[in-house]
C-alpha angles and dihedrals in degrees: 000000000000093000091175090064093066114109109267090243089061097053095088088056090049089053090051090051091053090045089053091049090055091047090055093049093247129144126243129209119192113201118195140107092216107051110154117223095242093056095045091050093046092050091049091050091049092049093046092054091050093045090053090058091048093050092048090057103032107020136083113285117258092011112140117237109263116173121198108228128179137182124205136184136150090277107044150347129223134186132195135171103228132193105177142037093244092055090049092049092052093048093047094048091050092052092046091050089056091048093049090052090054093047091052091058103046126099113279111245099170130042123180138199132187119242124197126231111202112188118183091235141354097263112129096238093047092050093049091048090052092047091052092049091049092049091049092056093043092051092056092047093050093046091053091055102034117038141117121239120227116224088249091056104258117130124230131185131177116210140168129217109201118202124187098228137028101236095054088043092056092044092051091044090055090052094048092049090055093051116096114239119240118266115291091008131110123191120203115199132202118186112207128179141137097262097065113116105272095247091052093046091049091051092049092049093049091052093045092047091055096042096045097048096103110164086122111047095203091056088078091073091060095057107110096226092049094043093049094046093053092045098045104038122060098207117119098218121055123186118190105197127187112203104201148155124224090302086086093059112056128052096000117121093207131146116207128179093223143351141205119206135200098210124238104148141347088249090060093048092052092049093048092047088055089067092059113092088347094154107022097049098196117167110256124222101173130043114280095173123062118193123196109237090227133021124236094264091053092047088054091051096249120155124233091033106171092060134116088036105025142052104264108119135184089190093060095034092243111140128145122243089218133023097201110107090212086067102035100043127059114226090244089058096060113012092081107025118218139140093264098100089051102046098040125046130202119263089240117032118219095194096172095048107037129052093212094049089048090060094050092046092048092051091050091051094048095044107031104019130229131250093231091055100056112164094033118118117248133170099252092064085080095066103018096057096035097242111205125233089239092058 
């Protein structure tokens, strides 16, 4: 499930697992809406090598390898018996092209815009102060455009601010909590990250799961936290804001009104966007996702910046020439967020000048290797060079 959300350091192990499944004659199902081409191809190659060993031992003699492959989405399903990697690549690209065409013609549910953070200098405290001030303004703008109105007239919105790392998240949360709310406005914060004690994290997730299940819009007024806030506080505007790391992105069936993201990768932006209007599915005319033009590391002058999390890599010589999203993302790649940049790569990758291309190039290097990086470990060594189980 969601194999593309594994850390990039874990992908070689995932390939070995799929290779092992093929060697044992098992079947593999990959479930994700954002599978990048490099990962799909590497997993097929790993499976094919394992399946060849299985067939040699358990199959009919002199029978050519013929792997049953199938692709499924909400629109269609296709099946092909495939012998070689080139045939698989062609079949996969054809299915993805059909999917991209469908995605380009559906109602737009999420629109994004970049917002600039302009600290006076690169000192850590100055950067965090500036980020907090920018987030405070963005929250109010998003609430004004995307909220739900209570029958008694008060407005409520549920939003998420996603930060890349826990320490900056906590530092920004402390600053936001100290800021006075605008007149006639009350902001309710929930801080959510992976290092909470497990009992506390479980409690937070149970409350978020109930609150953010929004198939029925009127159900929101029965949530105890919402109900109590509206009854006990006189302010007209109520913002319920989750301050979270990547734990808010993957595997959470949550529906927010709006989101603000500190960028780390296109994969992360797509996953976060998937939590906006996840249940209600109303066409969107104004931006409901704000993306900081630079992440905290870039604002502090660190290189690489989109790193832990992110795909910049000194090891694989993949570093961006700029860290400003206005320069390293094309408007079409972020203004209407969909899975397209993730599932389909450019014919010519500009890994040093485009954040999306960087991800695809990094995956290819980690999984398939590169000629200019001979001697570096990569996943395909396992099946290309016939690694033995005794090392």
